[in-house]
C-alpha positions as CSV (number, residue, x, y, z in Angstrom):
1,M,28.4,-19.2,59.4
2,R,26.8,-16.0,60.4
3,N,28.7,-16.4,63.8
4,Y,31.9,-17.8,62.0
5,F,32.3,-14.3,60.5
6,K,31.0,-12.2,63.0
7,F,34.2,-14.0,65.1
8,I,36.6,-13.5,61.7
9,G,35.4,-9.5,62.2
10,Y,36.5,-9.3,66.0
11,L,39.4,-11.1,65.3
12,W,40.5,-8.4,63.0
13,V,39.4,-5.5,64.5
14,A,41.1,-6.9,67.7
15,I,44.6,-7.3,65.4
16,G,44.1,-4.0,64.1
17,I,44.2,-2.0,68.1
18,S,46.5,-4.2,68.6
19,C,49.0,-3.6,65.9
20,A,48.0,0.7,66.4
21,H,48.9,0.2,69.9
22,A,52.5,-1.3,69.6
23,G,52.8,1.0,66.5
24,S,52.2,3.7,68.9
25,Y,54.3,2.5,71.7
26,E,57.2,2.8,69.0
27,D,56.4,6.0,68.3
28,F,56.2,7.5,72.5
29,F,59.1,6.4,73.0
30,A,61.1,7.5,69.6
31,A,59.3,10.8,70.0
32,V,60.5,11.5,73.6
33,K,64.1,10.4,72.4
34,K,63.8,13.0,69.5
35,D,62.2,15.9,71.7
36,D,59.4,15.4,69.8
37,A,56.8,17.6,71.7
38,A,54.5,17.6,68.8
39,A,54.3,13.7,68.2
40,I,54.0,12.9,71.9
41,H,51.2,15.6,72.1
42,G,49.3,13.9,69.0
43,L,49.9,10.7,70.5
44,L,48.2,11.3,74.0
45,Q,45.4,13.0,71.9
46,R,44.6,9.5,70.6
47,G,44.6,8.0,73.8
48,F,47.8,6.5,74.0
49,D,48.6,6.3,78.3
50,P,51.6,8.6,78.9
51,N,53.2,5.8,81.7
52,T,53.4,3.1,79.8
53,P,56.6,2.1,80.6
54,A,59.5,1.0,77.9
55,P,61.0,-2.7,78.1
56,D,63.6,-1.6,80.6
57,G,61.0,-0.6,82.9
58,Q,61.9,3.5,82.6
59,H,59.0,5.9,81.9
60,G,58.7,8.7,79.5
61,L,58.7,11.3,81.9
62,F,61.6,9.9,83.8
63,L,63.9,9.3,80.0
64,A,62.2,13.0,78.8
65,L,64.2,15.1,82.2
66,R,67.2,12.2,82.6
67,D,68.3,12.8,78.5
68,G,67.3,16.7,78.4
69,A,64.2,16.1,75.9
70,L,62.9,19.2,77.7
71,K,60.4,20.1,75.8
72,A,59.1,16.4,75.8
73,A,58.8,16.2,79.6
74,Q,57.0,19.5,79.6
75,V,53.9,17.9,77.1
76,L,54.0,15.4,79.1
77,L,53.8,17.1,82.6
78,D,51.0,19.6,81.1
79,S,48.6,16.0,80.4
80,P,46.6,15.3,83.8
81,A,47.5,11.9,82.8
82,T,50.9,11.7,83.4
83,Q,51.5,9.9,87.1
84,V,54.1,12.4,88.3
85,D,55.6,10.1,90.9
86,V,56.0,6.8,89.3
87,R,59.1,4.8,90.4
88,N,62.0,3.6,88.6
89,S,63.5,-0.1,89.5
90,Q,66.3,2.1,91.5
91,D,63.4,3.6,93.1
92,E,64.2,7.2,91.6
93,T,61.1,9.8,90.7
94,P,61.0,12.0,87.7
95,L,61.4,15.0,90.3
96,M,64.6,12.7,91.6
97,M,65.7,13.2,88.4
98,A,64.7,17.1,87.6
99,A,66.5,17.9,91.0
100,L,69.7,15.9,89.9
101,K,69.7,17.7,86.3
102,G,69.2,21.2,87.6
103,H,65.8,21.2,85.4
104,T,64.7,23.9,87.5
105,D,61.3,24.9,85.9
106,L,59.9,21.1,85.1
107,A,61.1,20.5,89.5
108,R,58.8,23.6,89.5
109,K,56.3,22.4,87.8
110,L,56.5,18.7,89.6
111,V,56.4,20.5,93.2
112,E,53.2,22.4,91.8
113,R,51.4,18.8,90.6
114,E,52.2,17.5,94.4
115,A,55.3,15.1,93.1
116,D,56.0,13.7,96.7
117,V,59.1,15.9,97.8
118,N,59.4,14.1,100.8
119,K,60.0,10.7,99.1
120,P,61.8,8.0,101.9
121,G,64.7,6.7,101.3
122,W,66.9,8.8,98.7
123,A,65.2,11.9,98.3
124,P,64.9,14.4,95.7
125,L,67.2,17.0,98.2
126,H,69.5,14.1,98.1
127,Y,69.8,14.6,94.4
128,A,70.1,18.5,94.0
129,A,72.9,18.6,96.9
130,T,74.6,16.1,94.8
131,G,74.1,18.2,91.6
132,G,74.6,21.3,93.9
133,H,71.3,23.0,91.9
134,L,70.7,25.5,94.5
135,A,67.6,26.7,93.0
136,I,65.9,23.7,92.9
137,M,67.5,23.0,96.7
138,E,65.7,26.4,97.8
139,L,62.5,25.4,95.9
140,L,62.5,21.5,98.2
141,L,63.4,23.1,101.2
142,E,60.4,26.0,100.4
143,H,58.3,23.2,100.3
144,H,59.1,21.1,103.2
145,A,61.9,19.0,102.2
146,F,63.5,17.4,105.2
147,I,67.0,18.4,105.8
148,D,68.5,15.8,107.3
149,A,66.7,13.2,105.0
150,E,68.1,9.7,105.8
151,S,69.0,7.6,102.7
152,P,68.8,3.6,103.4
153,N,72.4,3.5,104.1
154,G,71.9,6.8,106.4
155,T,73.5,9.1,103.8
156,T,71.9,13.0,104.4
157,P,71.8,15.7,101.5
158,L,74.6,17.9,103.1
159,M,77.0,14.6,102.8
160,M,76.1,14.0,99.1
161,A,76.5,18.2,98.9
162,A,79.8,18.1,101.0
163,H,81.7,14.9,98.6
164,Y,80.1,15.5,95.3
165,G,78.2,18.8,95.0
166,T,79.8,22.5,95.9
167,P,80.2,24.8,98.3
168,A,77.6,27.3,97.6
169,A,75.5,23.9,98.0
170,V,77.0,23.1,101.5
171,K,76.7,26.5,102.4
172,L,73.1,26.8,101.6
173,L,72.1,23.4,103.8
174,L,74.3,24.6,107.1
175,D,72.5,27.9,106.7
176,A,69.1,26.2,106.9
177,G,69.8,24.3,109.5
178,A,71.7,20.8,108.4
179,D,72.8,18.9,111.2
180,T,76.6,18.2,110.8
181,A,76.7,15.8,113.2
182,M,74.9,13.0,111.7
183,K,76.6,9.9,110.7
184,N,75.7,7.1,108.1
185,Q,75.9,3.6,108.4
186,L,79.3,3.9,108.2
187,G,79.8,6.4,111.1
188,L,81.0,9.1,108.3
189,T,79.8,12.4,108.5
190,A,79.3,15.3,106.5
191,I,82.9,16.6,107.2
192,E,84.4,13.1,106.5
193,F,82.6,12.9,103.3
194,A,84.1,16.0,102.0
195,K,87.9,14.9,103.3
196,R,87.2,11.5,101.8
197,G,86.1,13.5,98.4
198,N,89.1,15.5,98.3
199,R,87.4,18.8,99.2
200,P,88.8,20.8,101.0
201,D,86.4,24.0,100.3
202,A,83.3,22.1,101.9
203,A,85.3,20.8,105.3
204,E,86.2,23.8,105.4
205,L,83.1,25.4,105.5
206,I,81.3,22.6,107.5
207,A,84.9,22.8,110.6
208,Q,84.2,26.7,110.6
209,H,80.2,26.3,111.0
210,I,80.9,24.1,113.7
211,R,83.0,26.3,115.5
212,N,80.3,29.2,115.3
213,Q,77.8,26.4,116.6
214,Q,80.4,26.3,120.1
215,P,79.8,28.4,123.1
216,R,81.9,30.8,123.3
217,G,83.4,31.9,127.2
218,K,83.4,35.1,128.5
219,W,85.9,36.7,128.1
């Protein structure tokens, strides 16, 4: 009988822990959505794992960066327990999302925490170039991002800047030494990306750069 009551006691403790965790789980993702840094800090102080994925597999830090919950992202980055290179089902990292959205200060914090600047496949520089975020592009290049990083289909940051970014982003990459001759798996160069994206300004920048690189004849 004594063992029976002991078992019941353990069972109630286990149920209590499970319910508390379930509540914390819901509270955590609600706090991320509301950009409630204080609530997140409290949950972390009570031992909640910031790397717990949501039902769709996304992690709190990634969601905060994606949705512009910057106070939530900051408190998660301040926690040593937060894994900064965790990937979602699309193989995206928090640094890639910060780069795409132009969250410069948080991108810098991620780099300081040794987030992978040169993640294989689609890389943070691809995402920064897509958004035309010059400060983040410079940050990544300063930390030795591969300027001609190739995505799984051979697309480079220059191609993304030419099609989706800004002329300033194209110029930054050209000035930093991006290779204009590279082709993706469809055989398209950066200048062809610009033309397909109806970006004559980007196409002309690249064409002018190519002309300037050609050897000049003797006069």
